[in-house]
PAZAPA-4460 file (N, C-alpha, C; in steps of 0.05 Angstrom, whole numbers, plus 32768, in hexadecimal, padded with zeros to 4 digits):
% residues 279
    n_x    n_y    n_z   ca_x   ca_y   ca_z    c_x    c_y    c_z   seq   type   mol
   82C9   64E5   826D   82E1   64F0   827A   82E3   64E7   8297     1      M     A
   82FA   64E3   82A1   82FF   64DC   82BD   8303   64F7   82CC     2      I     A
   82F3   64FC   82E0   82F4   6515   82EE   830F   651B   82FA     3      E     A
   8319   6533   82F5   8333   653D   8300   834B   652C   82F9     4      K     A
   834A   651F   82E1   8361   6510   82D7   836C   651D   82BF     5      H     A
   8387   651E   82BD   8394   6529   82A5   83AB   6518   829C     6      C     A
   83B3   651B   8283   83CB   650F   8278   83E1   6525   8279     7      F     A
   83F9   651E   8281   8410   652F   827E   8423   6521   826A     8      V     A
   8427   652E   8253   8437   6521   823E   844F   6533   8237     9      I     A
   8467   652B   8240   847F   653A   8238   8486   6533   821B    10      P     A
   848F   6547   820D   8496   6543   81F1   84B0   6550   81EA    11      N     A
   84C2   6542   81DC   84DA   654E   81D1   84DF   6542   81B6    12      Y     A
   84DC   6553   81A1   84E1   654B   8185   84D1   6532   817E    13      N     A
   84B7   6533   8185   84A6   651B   8180   8493   651F   8169    14      G     A
   849B   652F   8155   848A   6536   813F   8480   651D   812F    15      A     A
   8490   6508   812F   8489   64F1   811F   8473   64E0   812B    16      L     A
   846E   64E2   8145   845B   64D1   8152   8448   64DE   8165    17      F     A
   844C   64F8   816B   843B   6506   817F   841E   6507   8176    18      I     A
   8419   6509   815C   83FD   650A   8152   83EE   64F1   815B    19      S     A
   83FA   64DA   8156   83EC   64C0   815D   83E8   64BE   817B    20      K     A
   83FC   64C6   818A   83FA   64C5   81A7   83E3   64D6   81B1    21      T     A
   83E1   64EF   81A8   83CC   6501   81B1   83B1   64F8   81A7    22      L     A
   83B0   64EE   818F   8396   64E5   8185   838B   64CE   8196    23      R     A
   839C   64BC   819E   8393   64A5   81AF   838B   64AF   81CA    24      K     A
   839A   64C2   81D5   8394   64CD   81F0   837A   64DC   81F0    25      A     A
   8375   64EB   81DB   835B   64F9   81D8   8344   64E6   81D5    26      I     A
   8348   64D1   81C4   8333   64BE   81C0   832C   64AE   81D9    27      D     A
   833F   64AB   81EB   833A   649D   8204   8327   64AB   8216    28      A     A
   8325   64C6   8214   8312   64D6   8222   8313   64D1   8241    29      E     A
   832B   64D0   824B   832E   64CC   8268   8338   64E4   8277    30      T     A
   833F   64F9   8269   8347   6511   8277   8354   6526   8264    31      G     A
   8358   653D   826F   8365   6552   825F   8383   654B   825A    32      E     A
   838E   6558   8246   83AA   6551   823E   83BB   656A   8241    33      I     A
   83D1   6567   8250   83E5   657C   8252   83FF   6572   8245    34      I     A
   8407   657F   822F   841F   6578   8221   8435   658C   8229    35      V     A
   844C   6582   8231   8463   6594   8237   8478   658F   8222    36      V     A
   847C   65A3   8211   8491   65A1   81FD   84AC   65AB   8209    37      D     A
   84C0   6599   8208   84D9   659F   8215   84ED   65AC   8202    38      D     A
   84E4   65C2   81F6   84F5   65D2   81E4   84FD   65C2   81CB    39      N     A
   84E9   65B6   81BE   84EE   65A6   81A6   84F8   65B8   818F    40      S     A
   8507   65AC   817D   8510   65BB   8166   8507   65AF   814C    41      N     A
   84F1   659F   814E   84E5   6594   8136   84C9   65A1   8132    42      D     A
   84B7   6594   8125   849C   659F   8120   8487   6597   8135    43      E     A
   8490   6590   814D   847E   6586   8161   8469   659B   8169    44      S     A
   8471   65B3   816E   845E   65C7   8179   8447   65CD   8165    45      I     A
   844C   65D2   814B   8436   65D7   8139   8423   65BF   8138    46      P     A
   842D   65A7   813A   841D   658F   813A   840C   658D   8153    47      I     A
   8418   6592   816A   8409   6591   8184   83F3   65A5   8185    48      I     A
   83F8   65BD   8179   83E4   65D2   817A   83CB   65CC   816A    49      K     A
   83CC   65B7   815A   83B4   65AF   814A   83A0   65A0   815C    50      K     A
   83A8   6598   8173   8398   6587   8185   838D   6598   819D    51      F     A
   8376   6590   81A7   836A   659E   81BE   8378   6597   81D8    52      P     A
   8390   65A0   81DC   83A0   659A   81F4   83AC   65B3   81FF    53      V     A
   83B4   65B2   8218   83C3   65C8   8224   83E1   65C4   821E    54      S     A
   83EE   65D8   8214   840A   65D6   820C   841B   65E9   821D    55      L     A
   8430   65DD   8229   8444   65EC   8238   845E   65EA   8228    56      I     A
   846A   6601   8221   8483   6601   8211   849A   6609   8224    57      C     A
   84AC   65F7   8229   84C4   65FD   8238   84D8   660B   8226    58      R     A
   84E7   661E   8232   84FA   662D   8222   8516   6620   8221    59      T     A
   851A   660B   8231   8533   65FC   822F   852D   65DE   8234    60      E     A
   853E   65CD   8228   853A   65B1   822A   8545   65A7   8245    61      N     A
   8533   65A0   8257   853B   6598   8272   8539   657B   8277    62      G     A
   852F   656B   8264   852D   654F   8267   8511   6546   8270    63      G     A
   850E   652C   8272   84F4   6520   8278   84E8   652A   8292    64      F     A
   84F8   6528   82A7   84EE   6530   82C2   84E5   654D   82C3    65      A     A
   84F5   655F   82B7   84EE   657B   82B7   84D4   6580   82A8    66      A     A
   84D1   6572   8291   84B8   6576   8282   84A0   656B   8291    67      A     A
   84A3   6554   829D   848D   6548   82AD   8486   655A   82C4    68      V     A
   849A   6565   82D2   8494   6576   82E9   8485   658F   82E0    69      N     A
   848C   659A   82C9   847D   65B2   82BF   8460   65AB   82BB    70      S     A
   845B   6593   82B0   843F   658A   82AC   8431   6585   82C6    71      G     A
   843F   6579   82DA   8432   6573   82F4   842C   658C   8303    72      L     A
   843D   65A0   8301   8438   65BA   830F   841F   65C7   8302    73      R     A
   841D   65C5   82E8   8405   65D0   82DB   83EC   65C0   82E4    74      E     A
   83EE   65A6   82E5   83D7   6596   82EE   83CF   659C   830A    75      A     A
   83E3   65A0   831B   83DE   65A6   8337   83D1   65C1   833A    76      K     A
   83DA   65D5   832B   83CF   65EF   832C   83B2   65F0   8323    77      S     A
   83AB   65DD   8312   838F   65DC   8307   837D   65C9   8316    78      R     A
   8387   65BE   832C   8376   65AE   833D   8371   6591   8335    79      G     A
   8382   6586   8323   837E   656A   831B   8385   6558   8332    80      F     A
   8377   6543   8336   837B   6530   834C   838D   6519   8343    81      I     A
   838A   6511   8329   839A   64FB   831E   83A8   6505   8305    82      Y     A
   83C1   64FA   8302   83D0   6501   82EA   83DD   64E8   82DF    83      A     A
   83DA   64E4   82C5   83E8   64CE   82B7   83FF   64D9   82A7    84      S     A
   8417   64D1   82AE   842F   64DA   829F   8434   64C6   8289    85      I     A
   8435   64D0   8270   8437   64BE   8259   844C   64C8   8246    86      M     A
   845E   64B7   823E   8471   64BE   8228   8462   64C5   820F    87      N     A
   846F   64D5   81FF   8462   64DE   81E6   8464   64C9   81D0    88      S     A
   846E   64B1   81D6   846F   649C   81C2   8461   6483   81CD    89      D     A
   844A   6488   81DB   843A   6472   81E5   8420   6471   81D6    90      V     A
   8418   6459   81CF   83FE   6456   81C1   83EA   6448   81D4    91      E     A
   83D4   6456   81DA   83C0   644B   81EC   83AF   6436   81DD    92      L     A
   83A8   6420   81EB   8398   640B   81DE   837B   6411   81DE    93      P     A
   836C   6402   81CE   834F   6405   81CF   8345   63FC   81EB    94      D     A
   8330   6409   81F4   8325   6403   820E   8335   640E   8225    95      G     A
   8346   6421   821F   8358   642D   8233   8348   643C   8248    96      F     A
   8331   6449   8240   8321   6459   8253   8318   6448   826B    97      A     A
   830E   6430   8265   8304   641E   827B   831B   6416   828D    98      N     A
   8332   6411   8281   834A   6409   8291   8352   6420   82A4    99      S     A
   8351   6439   8299   8359   6450   82A9   8345   6455   82C0   100      M     A
   832C   6450   82BB   8318   6454   82D1   831D   6440   82E8   101      R     A
   8326   6428   82E1   832D   6414   82F6   8345   641D   8305   102      E     A
   8359   6427   82F7   8372   6431   8304   836C   6448   8317   103      V     A
   835D   645C   830D   8355   6473   831D   8345   646A   8335   104      I     A
   8334   6456   8331   8324   644C   8348   8336   6440   835E   105      G     A
   834B   6432   8355   835D   6426   8369   836D   643C   8378   106      N     A
   8375   6451   8369   8384   6467   8375   8372   6476   8389   107      L     A
   8358   6478   8383   8346   6487   8393   833C   6478   83AB   108      N     A
   8339   645E   83A8   832D   644E   83BE   8342   6442   83D1   109      N     A
   835B   6441   83C8   8370   6435   83DA   8386   644A   83DC   110      N     A
   8387   6458   83F3   839A   646D   83F6   83B7   6463   83F7   111      N     A
   83BB   6449   83FA   83D6   643E   83FC   83E2   643C   83E0   112      A     A
   83D1   643C   83CB   83DC   643A   83B0   83E0   6456   83A5   113      I     A
   83F9   645D   83A0   83FF   6478   8398   8403   647A   837A   114      A     A
   840F   6465   836E   8416   6466   8352   840D   644C   8345   115      V     A
   8401   644E   832D   83FA   6437   831E   8409   6438   8303   116      A     A
   8417   6423   82FD   8427   6422   82E4   841C   640E   82D1   117      G     A
   8422   6411   82B8   8419   63FF   82A3   8431   63F0   8299   118      F     A
   842C   63D9   828C   8442   63C9   8281   8444   63CF   8263   119      V     A
   845D   63CB   8259   8462   63CF   823D   8459   63B6   822D   120      E     A
   844D   63BB   8216   8444   63A5   8206   845A   6390   8200   121      S     A
   8454   6377   8205   8468   6362   8201   8476   6359   821A   122      G     A
   8473   6367   8230   8481   635F   8249   846D   6350   825B   123      T     A
   8477   6340   826C   8467   6330   827F   846E   6335   829C   124      K     A
   847B   634B   82A1   8486   6350   82BC   8473   6364   82CB   125      R     A
   846B   635C   82E2   8459   636D   82F2   8466   6371   830D   126      Y     A
   8468   638A   8316   8477   6391   832E   8465   63A0   8342   127      F     A
   846D   639F   835B   8460   63B0   836F   8476   63C0   837D   128      T     A
   848B   63C7   836E   84A1   63D7   8379   84A8   63ED   8365   129      N     A
   84C2   63F6   8366   84C9   640D   8356   84D0   6406   8339   130      D     A
   84CA   63ED   8331   84D2   63E4   8316   84BD   63EB   8300   131      K     A
   84A9   63FA   8308   8496   6403   82F4   84A3   6414   82DF   132      I     A
   849C   6410   82C6   84A8   6420   82B0   849B   643C   82B2   133      S     A
   84AC   6450   82AC   84A2   646C   82AE   8495   6476   8295   134      G     A
   8491   6465   8281   8486   6470   8268   8468   6476   826B   135      F     A
   845B   646A   827F   8440   6471   8286   843B   646A   82A3   136      F     A
   8433   647D   82B3   842B   6478   82CE   8417   648D   82D7   137      F     A
   8406   6485   82EA   83F0   6496   82F4   83F4   649B   8312   138      T     A
   83F2   64B3   831A   83F5   64BA   8337   83DE   64CB   8341   139      I     A
   83DA   64C9   835B   83C9   64DD   8368   83DA   64F5   836E   140      K     A
   83D1   650C   8366   83E1   6524   8368   83E9   652B   8385   141      M     A
   83D9   6523   8398   83DF   652B   83B4   83F8   651D   83BF   142      D     A
   8402   6508   83B2   841A   64FC   83BC   8433   650D   83B7   143      I     A
   8430   6520   83A5   8447   6532   839F   844D   6543   83B8   144      I     A
   8439   6548   83C8   843D   6558   83E0   8452   654B   83F3   145      E     A
   8451   6530   83F4   8464   6523   8406   847B   6516   83F8   146      S     A
   8479   6510   83DE   848E   6503   83CF   849F   6516   83C0   147      V     A
   8493   652C   83B6   84A1   653F   83A5   849E   6539   8388   148      G     A
   84AA   6549   8377   84A9   6545   835A   84C0   6533   8351   149      F     A
   84C1   652E   8337   84D7   651E   832C   84F2   652D   832F   150      L     A
   8507   651E   8332   8522   652A   8336   852D   6532   831A   151      N     A
   8531   654C   8316   8539   6556   82FB   8557   6552   82F6   152      E     A
   8566   6549   830A   8583   6543   8306   8587   652C   82F2   153      E     A
   8573   651B   82EF   8576   6503   82DF   8575   6509   82C1   154      F     A
   8568   651E   82B9   8564   6526   829D   8553   6511   828E   155      F     A
   855E   64F9   828B   854E   64E3   827F   8558   64C8   828A   156      M     A
   8545   64B6   828E   854A   649B   8298   8551   649A   82B6   157      Y     A
   8541   648B   82C4   8545   6487   82E1   8535   6499   82F2   158      G     A
   852B   64AF   82E7   851D   64C2   82F8   8503   64B7   8303   159      E     A
   84F5   64A5   82F4   84DD   649A   82FF   84E3   6485   8314   160      E     A
   84F9   6476   8311   8501   6463   8326   8507   6470   8340   161      T     A
   8516   6486   833E   851D   6496   8356   8504   64A1   8363   162      E     A
   84F1   64AA   8353   84D7   64B5   835D   84C7   649F   836A   163      F     A
   84C6   6487   835D   84B6   6471   8369   84C2   6468   8383   164      F     A
   84DD   6468   8386   84E9   6461   839F   84E1   6474   83B5   165      R     A
   84DF   648D   83AF   84D6   64A1   83C3   84B9   649B   83CB   166      R     A
   84A9   6493   83B7   848D   648D   83BD   848C   6476   83D1   167      V     A
   849C   6461   83CC   849D   644A   83DE   84A7   6451   83FA   168      I     A
   84BC   6462   83FA   84C8   646A   8414   84B4   647A   8425   169      N     A
   84A1   6487   8418   848D   6496   8427   8475   6485   8430   170      K     A
   8477   646B   842A   8462   6459   8434   844C   6453   8420   171      G     A
   844D   645E   8408   8439   6459   83F4   8440   643F   83E5   172      F     A
   842C   6435   83D6   8431   641D   83C6   8430   6423   83A8   173      K     A
   843F   6413   8399   843F   6416   837C   8435   63FB   8371   174      I     A
   8422   63FD   835E   8418   63E4   8352   841B   63E5   8334   175      V     A
   841E   63CE   8328   841E   63CB   830B   8402   63C1   8303   176      Q     A
   83F5   63CF   82F2   83D9   63C7   82EB   83D8   63AF   82DA   177      T     A
   83EC   63A9   82CA   83EB   6393   82B8   83DF   639A   829D   178      G     A
   83D6   63B3   829A   83CA   63BB   8280   83E1   63C3   826E   179      I     A
   83E0   63B8   8255   83F6   63BC   8242   83F2   63D4   8230   180      E     A
   8406   63E4   822D   8406   63FB   821B   841D   63F7   8207   181      L     A
   8419   6400   81EF   842F   63FE   81DB   8441   6416   81DE   182      R     A
   845A   6411   81E3   846E   6426   81E6   8483   6423   81D0   183      H     A
   8488   6438   81C1   849A   6436   81AA   84B8   6436   81B2   184      F     A
   84BD   643F   81CB   84D8   643C   81D6   84ED   644E   81CB   185      G     A
   84F4   6463   81DA   850A   6475   81D4   8504   6486   81BA   186      E     A
   84EB   6488   81B3   84E4   6499   819D   84DF   64B5   81A6   187      K     A
   84DD   64B9   81C1   84D7   64D3   81CC   84F0   64E2   81D6   188      S     A
   8507   64DA   81CD   8520   64E8   81D3   8530   64EC   81BA   189      S     A
   8540   6501   81B9   854F   6507   81A1   8566   64F3   819D   190      S     A
   856B   64EB   8184   8582   64DA   817F   859C   64E7   8187   191      P     A
   859C   6502   8188   85B4   6511   818F   85BB   650E   81AD   192      A     A
   85A8   6506   81BD   85AD   6502   81D9   85B6   64E5   81DD   193      I     A
   85CD   64E1   81E9   85D7   64C6   81ED   85CA   64BA   8206   194      D     A
   85B6   64AA   8201   85A7   649E   8217   85B7   648B   8227   195      S     A
   85CB   647E   821B   85DB   646B   822A   85EB   6479   8240   196      S     A
   85F4   6491   823B   8603   64A0   824F   85F1   64A5   8268   197      W     A
   85D8   64AE   8263   85C6   64B4   8279   85BE   649A   8288   198      Y     A
   85BB   6484   8279   85B4   646B   8286   85CA   6462   8299   199      A     A
   85E3   6465   8291   85FA   645D   82A2   85FD   6470   82BA   200      I     A
   85FD   648A   82B3   8601   649E   82C8   85EB   649D   82DE   201      R     A
   85D2   649A   82D5   85BC   649B   82E8   85B8   6482   82F8   202      N     A
   85C2   646B   82ED   85C1   6452   82FD   85D1   6455   8317   203      S     A
   85E8   6464   8315   85F8   6469   832C   85EC   647F   833D   204      I     A
   85E1   6493   8330   85D5   64AA   833E   85BF   64A2   8351   205      L     A
   85AE   648F   8348   8597   6486   8359   85A2   647B   8373   206      I     A
   85B7   646B   8372   85C2   645F   838A   85CE   6474   839D   207      D     A
   85DC   6488   8391   85E8   649D   83A1   85D3   64AD   83B0   208      F     A
   85BC   64B1   83A2   85A7   64C2   83AE   8598   64B3   83C4   209      I     A
   8591   649A   83BE   857D   648D   83CF   8587   6474   83DF   210      Q     A
   859E   646A   83D9   85A6   6452   83E8   85C0   6457   83F7   211      T     A
   85D7   644F   83EB   85F0   6452   83F9   8607   6451   83E6   212      S     A
   861E   6459   83EF   8637   6458   83DF   863D   643B   83D7   213      Y     A
   8638   6428   83EA   863D   640C   83E5   862B   6402   83CE   214      L     A
   8612   640A   83CF   85FF   6402   83B9   8608   640E   839F   215      S     A
   8612   6427   839F   861B   6434   8387   8634   6425   837C   216      A     A
   8645   641C   838E   865D   640D   8385   8654   63F2   8378   217      L     A
   8641   63E5   8384   8636   63CD   8378   862B   63D2   835C   218      K     A
   861D   63E7   8359   8612   63EE   833F   8628   63F3   832B   219      T     A
   863D   6401   8333   8654   6407   8321   8660   63ED   8318   220      I     A
   8663   63D9   832A   866F   63BF   8323   865D   63B1   830E   221      V     A
   8643   63B1   8313   8630   63A4   8301   8631   63B1   82E5   222      I     A
   8632   63CC   82E5   8633   63DA   82CB   864D   63D3   82BC   223      L     A
   8663   63D1   82CB   867D   63C9   82BF   867B   63AD   82B2   224      F     A
   866F   639B   82C1   866C   637F   82B7   865A   637E   829E   225      L     A
   8644   638D   829F   8632   638E   8287   8640   639A   826F   226      I     A
   864C   63B0   8273   865A   63BE   825D   866F   63AD   8250   227      I     A
   867E   639E   8260   8693   638D   8256   868B   6371   8250   228      N     A
   8670   636D   824E   8664   6353   8246   866C   633C   8258   229      K     A
   866F   6342   8272   8676   632D   8285   865D   6325   8296   230      L     A
   8647   6333   8292   862F   632D   82A2   8617   6335   8292   231      Y     A
   8603   6323   8292   85E9   6329   8285   85D3   6323   8299   232      K     A
   85C6   6338   82A3   85B1   6334   82B7   859A   6323   82AC   233      P     A
   858D   6316   82BE   8575   6306   82B6   855F   6318   82AB   234      R     A
   8554   6310   8295   853E   6320   8289   8548   6339   827B   235      G     A
   8562   633B   8276   856D   6353   826A   8565   6358   824D   236      S     A
   855D   6343   823F   8556   6347   8223   853E   635A   8220   237      N     A
   852D   635B   8234   8516   636D   8233   8519   6386   8244   238      D     A
   8531   638A   824F   8536   63A0   8261   8543   63B7   8252   239      D     A
   8534   63CD   824D   8540   63E4   823E   8558   63F0   824C   240      P     A
   8559   63EF   8266   8570   63FB   8274   8589   63EB   826E   241      S     A
   8587   63D0   826D   859E   63C0   8266   85A7   63C5   824A   242      Y     A
   8594   63C8   8238   859A   63CD   821C   85A9   63E7   8218   243      I     A
   85A0   63FC   8226   85AC   6416   8224   85C9   6416   822E   244      R     A
   85CE   6407   8244   85E9   6406   824F   85FB   63F7   823D   245      V     A
   85F2   63E2   8231   8603   63D0   8221   8609   63D9   8205   246      K     A
   85F5   63E7   81F8   85F6   63EB   81DC   860D   63FD   81D1   247      R     A
   8619   640D   81E3   862E   641F   81D9   8649   6411   81D6   248      V     A
   864A   63F8   81DF   8663   63E9   81DB   8676   63EC   81F3   249      G     A
   868B   63DC   81F2   869E   63DB   8209   86AE   63F5   820C   250      V     A
   86B9   63FF   81F7   86CA   6417   81F9   86BA   6430   8203   251      K     A
   86A4   6436   81F5   8694   644D   81FD   8687   6448   8217   252      T     A
   867E   6430   821C   8671   6429   8236   8683   642E   824E   253      G     A
   869C   6425   824C   86AF   6429   8262   86B5   6447   8265   254      N     A
   86B7   6455   824F   86BB   6472   8251   86A4   647F   8260   255      Y     A
   868B   6478   8258   8674   6483   8266   8673   647C   8283   256      Y     A
   867C   6463   828A   867B   645B   82A6   868F   646B   82B6   257      L     A
   86A7   646F   82AC   86BB   6480   82BA   86B0   649D   82BD   258      I     A
   86A5   64A7   82A7   869A   64C2   82A7   8683   64C4   82BB   259      K     A
   8672   64AF   82BD   865C   64AF   82CF   8665   64AF   82EC   260      A     A
   8679   649F   82F2   8684   649E   830E   868F   64BA   8316   261      I     A
   869E   64C6   8304   86A9   64E1   8309   8692   64F5   830D   262      Y     A
   867E   64F4   82FB   8667   6507   82FD   8659   6504   8318   263      W     A
   8654   64EC   8321   8646   64E8   833A   8656   64F0   8352   264      N     A
   8670   64EB   8351   8682   64F4   8368   8683   6512   8369   265      I     A
   8685   651F   8351   8686   653C   8350   866C   6547   835A   266      K     A
   8655   653A   8354   863B   6543   835E   863A   6542   837D   267      R     A
   8644   652C   8388   8644   6529   83A6   8653   6540   83B3   268      I     A
   866B   6545   83AA   867C   655A   83B6   866F   6575   83B3   269      F     A
   8664   657A   839B   8657   6594   8396   863F   6598   83A8   270      A     A
   862F   6582   83AC   8617   6584   83BD   861F   658B   83DA   271      K     A
   8635   657F   83E3   863E   6584   83FF   8646   65A1   8403   272      T     A
   864E   65AF   83ED   8656   65CB   83EE   863F   65DE   83E6   273      Q     A
   8628   65D2   83E0   8611   65E3   83D8   8614   65EF   83BD   274      G     A
   8624   65E2   83AC   862A   65ED   8392   8618   65E0   837D   275      D     A
   8608   65F0   8370   85F5   65E5   835C   85FF   65EA   833F   276      N     A
   8618   65F3   833C   8622   65F8   8321   8633   65E1   8316   277      S     A
   8633   65CA   8324   8644   65B4   831C   863B   65A6   8303   278      W     A
   8622   65A9   82FB   8616   6599   82E5   8625   659E   82CB   279      K     A
***
C-alpha cells in the first residue's frame, strides 16, 4: 500500500463494469478506495457493497464533478495526502503499483508538480498543460486549499480542463506520465444523458469562466465550423471532444450550439445579479 493514498471513483449506472474496475484497483494494492455513487438507478450499489471499499451514496445525480468533490472531501477529512480520481470504466494494467509509486514519488519530491495524468491506451500524445484526460489523474490533496474543488456547473465534460487551468494559474505544473491505461470511454455515463450537449455547452463555458469573451466567440465559431463539417482539427480522429461535438449531426448540432450560447449568456447575467436559480 502507498501511505496516505486513496482512489476516488465516481460511479453512475456502472453495474456492467464496476466489478472489474474495483477488482483491478484492489489488486493494485496502492491505496484505499472511495466509491461515490451518483444516485444510480441500476444494480451498482449492491455490486459495490460486495467489495471492501468505502461507499458514499449521493441522493441526487449531480454529475462527475459533484461526485468527485464528494469523494475528495471524504479523502480530505480522513487525512489522505494523495488522491487518484478514476472513472469507473478504467482498467488498470499489470504492474500498476510500481507505476503509481513512481508517480507519488514525483508528487512528493517536486512541489512544482501538482497533478500527474495518465494517457489512454492507443494514444501517443503527452502534454505538460491542461490537455490531460480526466479519466485518471493523481493530485496532492493540499493543492485544493489554493486551487479549490472541481466546478460543479459543468455536470460532465470539461470540468477537469477548467480545474487543470486553475492549477496552472496558481503556479503549479501538470505532467503526463506516459503510462497507458485502458479506458472504455463513455461507459460511465447514462445513455439518457446527451453528452454532445454538455460537450458543446461546456466548451463555451470554459472560455467565459477563465479567458475572455473574445476567446469564447472564437470557440463558438470553431464549434459552428465543426458541426457544419467545414473544419476538422488536426488529430481529431482520436479526440473524444471532437467526436462528441460532431456526432449529433448538423441539425441537432446547430440547435445545441444556439442553445449553448443562450445558456451561457443567461448564466452571465444571472451571476451578475447574484442569482443561482438560473440553471
